[in-house]
Every structure is written in structure tokens, then in C-alpha cells.
C-alpha positions in Angstrom: 0.0 0.0 0.0 1.4 3.4 -1.0 2.3 5.8 1.8 0.0 8.8 2.3 1.1 11.9 0.4 2.5 15.0 2.1 3.2 18.5 0.9 6.7 19.8 1.6 7.2 23.6 1.5 10.1 25.2 -0.4 11.9 26.2 2.7 12.5 22.6 3.6 16.3 22.2 4.0 16.2 18.9 2.1 15.7 20.7 -1.3 18.8 21.4 -3.4 18.7 24.7 -5.3 21.2 25.6 -8.1 21.2 28.8 -9.9 20.6 32.6 -9.5 17.7 32.4 -7.1 16.1 35.1 -4.9 15.4 33.6 -1.5 13.9 36.8 0.0 10.6 34.8 0.5 12.0 31.5 1.6 8.7 29.7 1.0 8.6 31.0 -2.6 12.2 31.2 -3.9 12.0 33.1 -7.2 14.2 32.6 -10.3 14.3 34.1 -13.8 17.4 32.7 -15.6 17.2 29.7 -17.8 18.7 26.5 -16.5 18.0 27.2 -12.8 17.0 23.9 -11.1 15.7 22.4 -8.0 16.4 18.8 -6.9 15.0 16.4 -4.3 15.2 12.9 -3.1 11.9 11.3 -2.1 10.2 8.0 -1.5 6.8 7.1 -2.8 5.1 6.2 -6.1 3.9 9.7 -7.1 5.1 13.3 -7.2 3.6 16.7 -7.9 5.1 20.2 -7.9 3.6 23.5 -7.0 5.0 26.4 -9.1 3.9 30.0 -9.4 4.4 31.7 -12.8 4.7 35.4 -13.3 2.7 35.1 -16.5 4.6 38.1 -17.8 2.5 40.5 -20.0 -0.5 38.4 -19.0 0.3 35.7 -21.6 3.7 34.1 -21.1 3.9 30.6 -19.7 7.2 29.0 -18.7 8.3 25.6 -19.6 10.1 23.3 -17.2 12.1 20.0 -17.8 11.5 17.2 -15.3 14.0 14.4 -14.9 13.2 11.5 -12.5 15.9 8.9 -11.8 17.4 7.8 -15.1 14.2 8.1 -17.0 14.0 10.3 -20.2 13.3 13.9 -19.2 9.9 15.3 -19.8 9.1 18.9 -20.9 6.0 20.5 -19.3 4.4 23.9 -19.3 2.6 26.0 -16.7 -1.0 27.0 -17.5 -1.6 29.8 -15.0 -0.2 31.9 -12.2 -0.5 29.0 -9.7 0.2 25.5 -10.9 0.1 22.0 -9.4 1.6 19.8 -11.9 1.6 16.0 -11.7 5.2 14.9 -12.4 4.9 11.2 -11.9 2.6 8.4 -10.8 2.9 4.6 -10.4 6.7 4.8 -9.7 8.3 1.7 -8.3 8.4 1.7 -4.5 11.8 3.0 -3.2 13.9 6.1 -3.3 13.9 8.4 -6.3 15.5 11.7 -7.3 14.0 14.5 -9.3 15.4 17.5 -11.1 13.1 20.4 -12.1 14.7 22.8 -14.4 13.5 26.2 -15.9 13.7 25.7 -19.6 12.7 29.3 -20.5 14.7 32.4 -20.0 14.5 35.7 -18.1 12.4 37.6 -20.6 9.6 35.0 -20.3 9.2 35.8 -16.6 10.0 34.3 -13.3 9.0 31.0 -11.6 8.5 30.5 -7.9 9.1 27.0 -6.5 6.4 26.5 -3.8 7.0 22.8 -2.9 6.6 19.1 -3.7 3.9 16.6 -2.8 5.2 13.1 -2.3 5.3 10.1 0.1 8.4 11.3 2.0 11.0 14.0 1.3 14.6 12.8 2.1 17.9 14.6 2.7 19.6 15.5 -0.6 22.8 13.7 -1.3 25.1 15.6 -3.6 27.0 13.4 -6.0 28.4 15.9 -8.5 32.1 16.6 -8.1 32.5 19.8 -10.2 30.8 23.1 -11.0 30.6 24.9 -14.3 29.2 28.3 -15.4 28.2 28.9 -19.0 28.1 32.5 -20.2 26.4 33.2 -23.5 23.5 34.2 -25.6 20.4 32.4 -27.1 22.5 29.4 -28.0 23.5 28.9 -24.3 19.9 29.5 -23.3 18.7 26.6 -25.5 16.4 29.0 -27.4 15.0 27.8 -30.8 16.2 24.3 -30.2 13.2 22.1 -29.3 10.6 21.3 -31.9 9.1 18.4 -30.0 5.8 20.2 -29.2 5.6 23.1 -31.6 7.5 23.3 -35.0 9.5 26.3 -36.1 7.5 29.3 -37.1 4.5 28.2 -35.1 3.3 29.1 -31.6 5.3 31.7 -29.6 9.1 32.1 -29.1 9.4 30.1 -25.9 7.7 27.1 -27.4 11.1 26.0 -28.7 13.1 26.8 -25.5 14.9 24.0 -23.8 17.7 25.0 -21.4 18.0 21.6 -19.9 18.9 20.0 -23.2 21.2 22.9 -24.2 24.9 22.2 -24.6 25.9 23.6 -21.2 23.8 21.4 -18.9 24.5 18.5 -21.1 28.2 19.1 -20.9 27.9 19.4 -17.1 25.9 16.2 -16.8 28.5 14.3 -18.9 31.2 15.6 -16.5 29.3 15.0 -13.3 29.1 18.7 -12.6 26.5 21.3 -11.5 25.7 24.1 -13.9 24.8 27.8 -14.0 23.6 29.5 -17.2 24.5 33.2 -17.2 22.8 33.7 -20.6 20.4 36.0 -22.4 19.1 35.8 -25.9 20.3 38.4 -28.3 23.1 39.5 -25.9 26.5 40.5 -27.1 29.8 41.5 -25.6 29.7 45.1 -26.9 26.7 45.0 -29.3 23.4 43.1 -28.8 20.8 42.4 -31.5 17.1 43.0 -31.6 17.0 46.5 -30.1 18.5 45.2 -26.8 20.1 48.3 -25.1 22.6 46.4 -22.9 25.4 43.9 -23.3 26.6 41.0 -21.2 29.0 43.1 -19.0 26.1 45.3 -18.1 23.9 42.5 -16.7 26.4 39.9 -15.6 26.3 40.8 -11.9 22.5 40.9 -11.6 20.4 38.2 -10.0 17.6 39.1 -12.5 19.2 40.0 -15.8 16.3 42.5 -16.4 16.4 44.2 -13.0 19.7 45.8 -11.8 18.4 46.5 -8.3 18.9 42.8 -7.4 22.6 41.9 -7.2 23.8 38.3 -7.5 26.0 37.0 -4.6 28.8 35.3 -6.4 30.0 33.5 -3.2 26.9 31.3 -3.5 28.4 29.4 -6.5 32.1 29.1 -7.2 32.7 27.3 -10.5 35.8 25.3 -11.4 35.3 26.2 -15.1 33.6 29.2 -16.8 33.0 29.2 -20.5 32.3 32.3 -22.5 30.3 32.0 -25.7 29.8 35.5 -27.0 30.2 37.2 -30.4 27.4 35.9 -32.5 25.2 39.0 -31.9 28.2 41.4 -32.0 29.1 40.3 -35.5 32.4 41.7 -36.9 33.4 44.7 -34.8 36.4 47.0 -34.5 39.0 44.5 -33.3 40.6 46.8 -30.7 37.3 47.8 -29.2 36.0 44.2 -29.1 39.2 42.7 -27.7 39.6 45.4 -25.1 36.1 44.8 -23.9 36.7 41.0 -23.8 39.8 41.4 -21.7 37.9 43.6 -19.3 35.0 41.2 -19.1 37.3 38.2 -18.4 39.0 40.3 -15.7 35.5 40.8 -14.1 35.0 37.1 -14.2 38.4 36.5 -12.7 37.6 39.0 -9.9 34.7 36.8 -8.8 36.5 33.4 -9.4 40.2 33.7 -8.7 40.9 30.0 -9.2 38.5 29.1 -12.1 39.6 28.0 -15.6 38.1 30.4 -18.1 37.5 29.0 -21.6 36.6 31.3 -24.5 34.5 29.7 -27.2 33.6 30.5 -30.8 29.9 30.6 -31.7 28.5 27.2 -32.6 26.2 28.9 -35.2 28.8 31.3 -36.6 29.4 31.2 -40.3 32.8 30.9 -41.9 33.5 34.6 -42.0 32.4 35.4 -38.4 34.2 32.3 -37.0 37.5 33.3 -38.6 37.2 36.7 -37.0 36.2 35.3 -33.6 39.2 33.0 -33.6 41.5 36.0 -34.2 39.8 38.0 -31.4 40.0 35.1 -28.9 43.6 34.3 -29.7 44.5 38.0 -29.2 42.6 38.1 -25.9 44.3 34.9 -24.7 47.7 36.2 -25.6 47.0 39.5 -23.8 45.8 37.9 -20.6 48.7 35.3 -20.6 51.1 38.2 -20.9 49.5 39.8 -17.8 50.1 36.6 -15.9 46.7 34.8 -16.1 47.6 31.3 -17.2 44.1 29.9 -16.4 42.7 31.3 -19.7 42.2 29.0 -22.7 40.0 28.6 -25.7 38.0 26.0 -27.7 37.0 26.5 -31.3 34.0 24.4 -32.4 34.6 22.1 -35.3 31.6 23.0 -37.4 28.5 25.2 -37.7 25.3 24.0 -36.0 22.1 25.6 -37.5 19.6 22.8 -37.6 17.1 24.4 -35.1 14.7 27.3 -35.6 16.1 30.6 -36.9 19.5 29.0 -37.7 20.1 28.0 -34.1 21.4 24.6 -33.0 18.7 21.9 -32.6 18.4 19.8 -29.5 20.2 17.0 -31.3 23.0 19.4 -32.3 23.3 20.7 -28.7 24.2 17.1 -27.9 27.0 17.2 -30.5 28.3 20.6 -29.2 28.3 19.1 -25.7 30.4 16.1 -26.8 32.9 18.5 -28.3 33.1 20.7 -25.3 33.1 17.8 -22.8 36.1 16.2 -24.6 38.0 19.5 -24.3 37.2 20.1 -20.7 38.1 16.5 -19.7 41.5 17.1 -21.3 41.9 20.5 -19.7 40.9 19.6 -16.2 41.8 15.9 -16.1 38.2 15.0 -15.0 
């Protein structure tokens, strides 16, 4: 006979939270960024989650990815401001783990985790050995990648978002690492697309990338590796201006993480011309920083262009290929 179900509030210490999260209201931790995730161990045969959705502009509904044990992850969507979503039923008796990840990004609005309903919530046991932060644009967000529910050109923009299956989280899982996505669609290093008035250095230190009154506390997450994947939205820029800004931004990252390996990446969707320019920029930045004594700077140049998703972005399948490339490099770099 199945154990009676119990609701566990979000302030229970057994929950594991990873990402830029506002804990001002401990029973409703709020998060905006793509890839933020909550984890739990539980016993019982069924599981439900309570989530609040901002429903930004009165119409946006966030997507989440839910991974239970070693089962294939499932992509679900909220339907209102308050949501109780059945995540599993008829599970085998025993202990299970769940990861609930925000698939959609800052501009779709926040989610608040309210709690889980299950048989019994158990203390979280952390098994990952490493931490990685992935800085980037829509590619890093997993935007325009997932056509499993709505094909390209149909629905609304977030219908193709899948941060959980983007290259960063997939790389992290292959390396037994936690992940943070510090990413925003359309963002550049010095020039953003789509009438966006700010660049990554302007928003990097915010908890909510669209609200600069909330500052992120970098001591809450100290990565072993930081990857930077910017330049697609900048396009070809004045080399001195771009490289100077890149050096300054890497120094900002270094200021927060004195011991991290920082890896600069080309754009996985860059064409031949842009990729050649980005390689020159990155090589120049690396040489400059090495000359200043920072030997923990390196680069990885992707082997091909990935444009099989919507609007020439990488598809979910291609994110898997990108992750394999990057995983192999980081294994070699760090000896993991």
C-alpha cells in the first residue's frame, strides 16, 4: 500500500537549489534565468510540484524540464499563475531523485518554487564533483532548439526553448558537474541584437538580468570552469574595441572566481567569416591575458557550424554534438 502523500514547502532544507535564485521569501524562492534547477530525493510512487508563474505580459507561460531517476526527461508547461503539476505516478516503491529545471529564459518571466507533494522527502545527497558556469546568448539559453511540441514558425518564441537540453547542462551532466547558465538571448559583448540596449558586461552581476536592483551574490556558487560563448550577436566589430572589452570582461569574471579555468568559445552557429574573425579575437585576448600573468585562460573552437534548429540556431540534437565536443576538451583541460 502506497504511503500517504505529504506537501513539503520550499523552505525545507532537504531541497537542493542551483542557480541565480532570490530567497527573499523562503517559501517561494524566485528565479528568472534559464537552467535554474531544484532537486530532491523522495520515497513514494507519485510526485507533484507547485509552481507560481509570473505570466509576464499576462500571456507568457514558462516551460520546465523534469528528470526523475534515469528516465527520459519530460518537458512540461505552466498554465496559470498558480500550478500544481503531476510529475509522476505509479513509480516503483523505493527512493527516487527529481530535477526540475527552468527551460525558458529571463524575458519569459519568473517562476517560484512552492513545494513538492510526495510520500516522504529525504535529505539531498550531492553526487556531483564539479561546478561549471556557461556565459552566453540564445545558444547557451537553448532557445529555438526544441521542436518536439511546436514546430519552427508556429506558436510563440518560448515554445522552442529547452535550457535543460542545451549544450551547457548536457556538458555538465557528462562531466558529473553542476551548472549555471548566465545567458540571455540576443546579448553581445559590446553590441546586442534586436534593439536590446545592454550587453553582457552590463547585466552579468544581476540576479535578475532585467532588473539591476537585485545583485547576484557570487559567493553562492564558485565554478571550477567558466565558459564564455559571445560574439554571434556582435558580429564583426572593430578588433581593438572588441578585444579590449573582452579582456575587461574576463578580468571581471576572474575577480569573482580567482581559481577558475576560463574558456573562451567560438559561436556554434557562426558562419565561416564570423568564425574566422572570432578566432582572431579570442587568440588575441588569450595572448594578452597570458602576458598579464593569467595562465588559467584558454579557448576552444567548435569544429563545425550548427544551425539545424529554428532561426538557424542549433537543434536539440546538435546541442548534444556541441556538448560532446566541449566535454572532450574540458576532460583534457581539467583531467576530469
